[in-house]
N, CA, C and O atoms as CSV, one atom per row, in Angstrom:
chain,resi,resn,atom,element,x,y,z
A,1,UNK,N,N,0.823,-1.188,0.000
A,1,UNK,CA,C,0.000,0.000,0.000
A,1,UNK,C,C,0.866,1.251,0.000
A,1,UNK,O,O,2.016,1.223,0.440
A,2,UNK,N,N,0.304,2.350,-0.498
A,2,UNK,CA,C,1.062,3.594,-0.576
A,2,UNK,C,C,1.086,4.324,0.754
A,2,UNK,O,O,2.030,5.060,1.040
A,3,UNK,N,N,0.059,4.131,1.569
A,3,UNK,CA,C,-0.039,4.840,2.845
A,3,UNK,C,C,0.098,3.844,3.986
A,3,UNK,O,O,-0.889,3.439,4.600
A,4,UNK,N,N,1.324,3.461,4.255
A,4,UNK,CA,C,1.568,2.495,5.323
A,4,UNK,C,C,1.764,3.158,6.680
A,4,UNK,O,O,1.823,2.460,7.692
A,5,UNK,N,N,1.867,4.497,6.732
A,5,UNK,CA,C,2.120,5.164,8.006
A,5,UNK,C,C,0.886,5.112,8.889
A,5,UNK,O,O,-0.248,5.156,8.412
A,6,UNK,N,N,1.130,5.021,10.158
A,6,UNK,CA,C,0.056,4.981,11.150
A,6,UNK,C,C,-0.479,6.394,11.364
A,6,UNK,O,O,0.317,7.303,11.599
A,7,UNK,N,N,-1.791,6.618,11.294
A,7,UNK,CA,C,-2.312,7.975,11.495
A,7,UNK,C,C,-2.101,8.492,12.916
A,7,UNK,O,O,-2.236,9.693,13.146
A,8,UNK,N,N,-1.782,7.646,13.857
A,8,UNK,CA,C,-1.523,8.067,15.235
A,8,UNK,C,C,-0.167,8.755,15.375
A,8,UNK,O,O,0.086,9.380,16.405
A,9,UNK,N,N,0.700,8.664,14.391
A,9,UNK,CA,C,2.034,9.256,14.496
A,9,UNK,C,C,2.054,10.721,14.059
A,9,UNK,O,O,3.108,11.354,14.119
A,10,UNK,N,N,0.933,11.272,13.626
A,10,UNK,CA,C,0.907,12.675,13.233
A,10,UNK,C,C,1.119,13.560,14.459
A,10,UNK,O,O,0.600,13.266,15.536
A,11,UNK,N,N,1.878,14.638,14.298
A,11,UNK,CA,C,2.119,15.513,15.451
A,11,UNK,C,C,0.836,16.246,15.850
A,11,UNK,O,O,0.032,16.626,14.998
A,12,UNK,N,N,0.664,16.432,17.133
A,12,UNK,CA,C,-0.508,17.154,17.615
A,12,UNK,C,C,-0.149,18.624,17.816
A,12,UNK,O,O,1.008,18.960,18.066
A,13,UNK,N,N,-1.142,19.486,17.705
A,13,UNK,CA,C,-0.898,20.914,17.897
A,13,UNK,C,C,-0.719,21.194,19.383
A,13,UNK,O,O,-1.272,20.475,20.216
A,14,UNK,N,N,0.043,22.225,19.727
A,14,UNK,CA,C,0.194,22.567,21.145
A,14,UNK,C,C,-1.138,23.018,21.738
A,14,UNK,O,O,-2.024,23.473,21.015
A,15,UNK,N,N,-1.272,22.892,23.028
A,15,UNK,CA,C,-2.542,23.193,23.701
A,15,UNK,C,C,-2.889,24.682,23.622
A,15,UNK,O,O,-4.069,25.034,23.643
A,16,UNK,N,N,-1.890,25.561,23.532
A,16,UNK,CA,C,-2.171,26.991,23.518
A,16,UNK,C,C,-2.689,27.471,22.169
A,16,UNK,O,O,-3.270,28.553,22.092
A,17,UNK,N,N,-2.495,26.700,21.105
A,17,UNK,CA,C,-2.895,27.156,19.782
A,17,UNK,C,C,-4.417,27.239,19.624
A,17,UNK,O,O,-4.901,28.263,19.143
A,18,UNK,N,N,-5.195,26.226,19.999
A,18,UNK,CA,C,-6.654,26.400,19.939
A,18,UNK,C,C,-7.160,27.464,20.908
A,18,UNK,O,O,-8.136,28.153,20.614
A,19,UNK,N,N,-6.504,27.604,22.059
A,19,UNK,CA,C,-6.900,28.644,23.014
A,19,UNK,C,C,-6.659,30.027,22.420
A,19,UNK,O,O,-7.475,30.930,22.610
A,20,UNK,N,N,-5.560,30.204,21.710
A,20,UNK,CA,C,-5.282,31.474,21.050
A,20,UNK,C,C,-6.322,31.771,19.976
A,20,UNK,O,O,-6.785,32.906,19.856
A,21,UNK,N,N,-6.685,30.771,19.205
A,21,UNK,CA,C,-7.715,30.952,18.185
A,21,UNK,C,C,-9.056,31.326,18.795
A,21,UNK,O,O,-9.756,32.194,18.272
A,22,UNK,N,N,-9.418,30.682,19.889
A,22,UNK,CA,C,-10.677,30.999,20.565
A,22,UNK,C,C,-10.648,32.421,21.118
A,22,UNK,O,O,-11.635,33.149,21.005
A,23,UNK,N,N,-9.530,32.822,21.710
A,23,UNK,CA,C,-9.401,34.178,22.240
A,23,UNK,C,C,-9.542,35.210,21.130
A,23,UNK,O,O,-10.262,36.195,21.293
A,24,UNK,N,N,-8.871,35.001,20.011
A,24,UNK,CA,C,-8.950,35.957,18.906
A,24,UNK,C,C,-10.365,36.018,18.332
A,24,UNK,O,O,-10.855,37.097,17.998
A,25,UNK,N,N,-11.014,34.876,18.220
A,25,UNK,CA,C,-12.382,34.832,17.713
A,25,UNK,C,C,-13.328,35.613,18.624
A,25,UNK,O,O,-14.154,36.392,18.147
A,26,UNK,N,N,-13.207,35.403,19.928
A,26,UNK,CA,C,-14.066,36.113,20.875
A,26,UNK,C,C,-13.746,37.601,20.927
A,26,UNK,O,O,-14.656,38.420,21.055
A,27,UNK,N,N,-12.472,37.965,20.832
A,27,UNK,CA,C,-12.086,39.371,20.872
A,27,UNK,C,C,-12.636,40.123,19.655
A,27,UNK,O,O,-13.184,41.216,19.796
A,28,UNK,N,N,-12.494,39.551,18.488
A,28,UNK,CA,C,-12.997,40.202,17.277
A,28,UNK,C,C,-14.520,40.224,17.289
A,28,UNK,O,O,-15.122,41.213,16.871
A,29,UNK,N,N,-15.149,39.159,17.756
A,29,UNK,CA,C,-16.605,39.137,17.843
A,29,UNK,C,C,-17.138,40.176,18.807
A,29,UNK,O,O,-18.151,40.818,18.528
A,30,UNK,N,N,-16.467,40.353,19.942
A,30,UNK,CA,C,-16.880,41.372,20.912
A,30,UNK,C,C,-16.692,42.766,20.342
A,30,UNK,O,O,-17.560,43.624,20.502
A,31,UNK,N,N,-15.576,42.999,19.685
A,31,UNK,CA,C,-15.336,44.299,19.059
A,31,UNK,C,C,-16.395,44.585,17.999
A,31,UNK,O,O,-16.918,45.698,17.932
A,32,UNK,N,N,-16.711,43.606,17.183
A,32,UNK,CA,C,-17.685,43.800,16.118
A,32,UNK,C,C,-19.083,44.065,16.674
A,32,UNK,O,O,-19.832,44.873,16.125
A,33,UNK,N,N,-19.427,43.385,17.762
A,33,UNK,CA,C,-20.766,43.535,18.336
A,33,UNK,C,C,-20.937,44.857,19.073
A,33,UNK,O,O,-22.057,45.359,19.172
A,34,UNK,N,N,-19.859,45.431,19.592
A,34,UNK,CA,C,-19.979,46.635,20.406
A,34,UNK,C,C,-19.613,47.918,19.662
A,34,UNK,O,O,-19.761,49.005,20.221
A,35,UNK,N,N,-19.146,47.827,18.439
A,35,UNK,CA,C,-18.766,49.050,17.720
A,35,UNK,C,C,-20.015,49.745,17.210
A,35,UNK,O,O,-21.060,49.120,17.027
A,36,UNK,N,N,-19.894,51.043,16.982
A,36,UNK,CA,C,-21.019,51.838,16.484
A,36,UNK,C,C,-21.180,51.592,14.989
A,36,UNK,O,O,-20.184,51.443,14.281
A,37,UNK,N,N,-22.399,51.547,14.504
A,37,UNK,CA,C,-22.601,51.390,13.058
A,37,UNK,C,C,-22.023,52.583,12.299
A,37,UNK,O,O,-22.028,53.707,12.801
A,38,UNK,N,N,-21.532,52.336,11.103
A,38,UNK,CA,C,-20.899,53.398,10.318
A,38,UNK,C,C,-21.911,54.431,9.841
A,38,UNK,O,O,-21.560,55.597,9.664
A,39,UNK,N,N,-23.153,54.028,9.631
A,39,UNK,CA,C,-24.142,54.959,9.107
A,39,UNK,C,C,-25.033,55.554,10.201
A,39,UNK,O,O,-26.092,56.104,9.899
A,40,UNK,N,N,-24.621,55.453,11.452
A,40,UNK,CA,C,-25.427,55.987,12.554
A,40,UNK,C,C,-25.306,57.511,12.587
A,40,UNK,O,O,-24.210,58.049,12.430
A,41,UNK,N,N,-26.410,58.196,12.788
A,41,UNK,CA,C,-26.338,59.653,12.904
A,41,UNK,C,C,-25.655,60.035,14.216
A,41,UNK,O,O,-25.691,59.259,15.171
A,42,UNK,N,N,-25.044,61.195,14.281
A,42,UNK,CA,C,-24.385,61.591,15.529
A,42,UNK,C,C,-25.398,61.752,16.649
A,42,UNK,O,O,-26.526,62.195,16.433
A,43,UNK,N,N,-24.978,61.387,17.832
A,43,UNK,CA,C,-25.860,61.480,18.981
A,43,UNK,C,C,-25.984,62.905,19.474
A,43,UNK,O,O,-25.315,63.798,18.955
A,44,UNK,N,N,-26.829,63.135,20.467
A,44,UNK,CA,C,-27.020,64.506,20.980
A,44,UNK,C,C,-25.770,65.063,21.649
A,44,UNK,O,O,-25.628,66.282,21.737
A,45,UNK,N,N,-24.862,64.221,22.123
A,45,UNK,CA,C,-23.651,64.724,22.775
A,45,UNK,C,C,-22.682,65.337,21.760
A,45,UNK,O,O,-21.893,66.214,22.112
A,46,UNK,N,N,-22.736,64.885,20.508
A,46,UNK,CA,C,-21.812,65.412,19.520
A,46,UNK,C,C,-22.442,66.519,18.664
A,46,UNK,O,O,-21.731,67.242,17.967
A,47,UNK,N,N,-23.754,66.649,18.716
A,47,UNK,CA,C,-24.421,67.676,17.925
A,47,UNK,C,C,-24.343,69.022,18.645
A,47,UNK,O,O,-24.477,69.086,19.867
A,48,UNK,N,N,-24.128,70.080,17.892
A,48,UNK,CA,C,-24.051,71.425,18.472
A,48,UNK,C,C,-25.461,71.916,18.781
A,48,UNK,O,O,-26.381,71.667,18.002
A,49,UNK,N,N,-25.647,72.607,19.903
A,49,UNK,CA,C,-26.972,73.161,20.194
A,49,UNK,C,C,-27.352,74.211,19.154
A,49,UNK,O,O,-26.488,74.875,18.581
A,50,UNK,N,N,-28.637,74.349,18.923
A,50,UNK,CA,C,-29.129,75.270,17.890
A,50,UNK,C,C,-28.849,76.717,18.248
A,50,UNK,O,O,-28.613,77.525,17.350
A,51,UNK,N,N,-28.866,77.078,19.532
A,51,UNK,CA,C,-28.652,78.465,19.918
A,51,UNK,C,C,-27.172,78.827,20.033
A,51,UNK,O,O,-26.842,79.995,20.237
A,52,UNK,N,N,-26.279,77.849,19.907
A,52,UNK,CA,C,-24.843,78.138,20.002
A,52,UNK,C,C,-24.363,78.905,18.786
A,52,UNK,O,O,-23.435,79.707,18.893
A,53,UNK,N,N,-24.977,78.677,17.623
A,53,UNK,CA,C,-24.565,79.377,16.408
A,53,UNK,C,C,-25.030,80.827,16.411
A,53,UNK,O,O,-24.457,81.644,15.690
A,54,UNK,N,N,-26.028,81.171,17.181
A,54,UNK,CA,C,-26.557,82.527,17.191
A,54,UNK,C,C,-25.698,83.473,18.007
A,54,UNK,O,O,-25.840,84.689,17.881
A,55,UNK,N,N,-24.816,82.952,18.835
A,55,UNK,CA,C,-23.993,83.813,19.710
A,55,UNK,C,C,-22.759,84.227,19.035
A,55,UNK,O,O,-21.950,84.951,19.617
């Protein structure tokens, strides 16, 4: 046969590698879920009051 090697001899990934992937996935997901939408209108804290331009 061409594939005589035992599949149990394949090297395993280190334990920190899946943990790193999970951390990055959760970090990016949290950032994406909590960021402001790009097309959101400015809130009242960033809008100038109407009477400020009259002074």
